[in-house]
N, C-alpha and C positions, 0 to 999 in steps of 0.2 A: 504493499498500499505506498504509495506514493506521499510525503508533505509538502506543504508548500515552504520553498524557503522565506525567511523573515524578512526580506528584501520585496518580496510580493506580497505578503499576509497583510487580511485586512485588517488594521487596526480601529479602534473604536472612534479615533478620534480623526483618522484618515477621509478626509474629503472625499466624494462620490468621483466626481471629476479629474482625480489621481490615479496614476494606476500602482503606487509604491508612495510609502512615504519619505524615501530618501528623493524620489520627483517631487512630492508637494514640498519639502525642507528646500531643494534648490530651488523652484520656484519662488516660496515667500520669501527666500535671501535675496535672489536676484530685485523684487520687485522692492526688498527694504533700500537697497543700494542704490536702484535706480531714482527713490525717492530721494536720498541721501545727498547723490547728483545733485539732483533738481533745488534741492534746498542750498548747496553750495555756490552753484549759479546765482542763485535769490539773492542771499548774502553777496556774493561777488559782485554785483552791480551797485551794492551799496558802496564797497571798499574801495571799488574803482571811482566813482563819485567822491571819495573821501580825497583819494590818490591824486587825483584831478585838482580838487581844489584848495587842497594843500600846498599844493606845486606852485598855484596863483594865489593864493594868499598866504602866504609863512608865519604872517607877524601876526594876524588874525590868530591862524589854530595854536601859535607858540600862547597868544594871549588865552586862550580859551582855554588850554589843558593846564596852564596857569592858574586859573581860578575852580577846575577843578580839587575835590576833597579827596586826594591820594589816598589817605586813613580809610576812607569809606571804601573806598576801590579798590584797594587792595585788602581789605577784612571780606567784601564780600567774593573776591578771586578766591580766598583760602575758605571760604562758606561753600561754593560750588565745588570745587576740589576735593574736601570732603565729601559733600553728595554723591562725587562719582564713586568714590570709595564706597559708600554705603551701596550704592548701585549693584558693584562690582559683588561683596558679599551680596547681596540677594540674589546674584544669580546661581554663584556657588550654593547656597543652599536650596535655590530651587532645586539643581542638580541630584540634591543628594534627597528630596523629599520631605524636606523641613520646611512645612508649611507657616509655621507659626513666627521661624527665626527669618522666614522672605517676608512675613508682615510686620515684623519688627525692623528691620531694615529700608521695607519702603516709608514705614513713618519716619523712620529717622531722616529717609531722603527729604519728604516731604517738609518736615520741622525743619530742615537747613534752607530746602528752598522759599517757604514761609520766611525767615530772616535775612535770604537776600532781598526778598519784596520787602520786607521791612526797610533795611537799610537804605532801598532805593526810594520807596516813596518820600523820606527824610531827604535825599538828594533831589528829588522831584519838589518837593513841597518848599525847598530853598530856592531854587531856581523861582519858582510861580512869584515868591514872597519878595525876591529882588527882580522883579517884573522884567523875567531873564528869557521869556518863553517866544519866540516868534513866530508874530500872526495872532498869539493870541492875548499878552501880557509881554510887551515890551518897551522897555524905558530906556533910553542911552543914558542918561543922567545915573538911573539906579545902577547899570549894568556897568560902568565906568570905575564907578566907586564900588562893584563886587569887586572889578578885577585888580584895580589898585592896591587894594585890603590883602590881596593875596602876594602882592609884588611886593620887593625890596624897596627901601626906600626911594633908593638910588636907580631904582627900575621904574618908576611912577608913567605914568601915560597921561598924555595932557588931552588925547580925544580917543575915542574909538577908533582900530585899525578899522579899513575896509575889510569887507567880508564876513566880520565877527558874527553876523547873524548867520551867515550859511553854515558857520560852526557850528553851532546850535541847535540851527534846523536840522543836520546830521548826527549831533550828539542823539537830540530826542528821537529821530527815525529808526538811529542802528539799534541804540537800547530802547527803544521801547518796541521796537519790532521781536528782539531779543526775549523780552515778557512777555510777549503775547506768545512765542514759541516754548516760556515754561509751565502759561496758564494751560495750554494745550496739555503739556506734559501732566499736570495735576491732574487733569480730567481724565488722562488716559492710566496713571496711575491709580487715582478709584476705582475707576473698572478694572483693573488686572487684580488689585488687592480682591474686588468683590467677587472673580470668579477663583481666586486662589482661595478664598475661603470658604468655597462652594466645594472645593477639590478638585477643580478641571484640571490643574496639572499633575503631573508626578516626573519621576526620574527621566521617563523618557520622553515626556511630551512637556515644555515650557518653554514655546517658541516665544510667545507675546512678553514673557517677562526679559528673554533676552534681547529681543530686538527693542523692546523699550529701551534696554540701557545701553544699546546703540544709538539713539534720539537722544540720548541722557546725555550723554559722552558727548555728543554734536552740540548740541547747546552750550553745554559746559568750555567746550575748547572756540566755539564763536565767542565767548566772553573773556577767555584768554587771550583771541588777538583785539578784542575793542576794548579792555583796560589798558595795554600801552599805548597804544594808538589815540584814546580820548584823553589820559590821565597823564601820560608822563611824555610823551614826544612833543 
């Protein structure tokens, strides 16, 4: 009596339109990487705009970066790196079918993400209070005072450099889009946690957790580029 090989055996979590789990895994992995490539192109457009305008308005970019709170940006960088570590741990525990530990590490990831949002809200609130939001709440006098407050006495400027509003427009566009991706990540995380609690995954089948990890790492890497470009350079 012949037995089906493990590669062709139909598993309960195998979708009907795939011939094998191997085919299903390869197809979903390809889809994830295509999605990630699209996201890279999406952010690539904003990074390209940043590069062009930074070349055109170097003083504005220098003054804009000087007005940022580097310590808050650094703290957020450390927080996101920590959240990447916790997601790695969640994937590790999923491989060993440790449901409660997976939920624990996801909860830690969401907690760290919440800390990131809290710090970012402080930054955004400060920009709004100092009227440094182009198109919504901008005041040249207050912007000039804020920038000079962050500069040394011998580096004070008498007027805003040309292109400073472009810098802040890109700052809000790039960090805002990054934050939107984190919000989406929060929604996905809660959904995956619900499926995990219901026992939908085991040591053989946990693609949602693994692919979420890839997405979250991508979001973290984007911030690791945004931090030096907007705060340090």
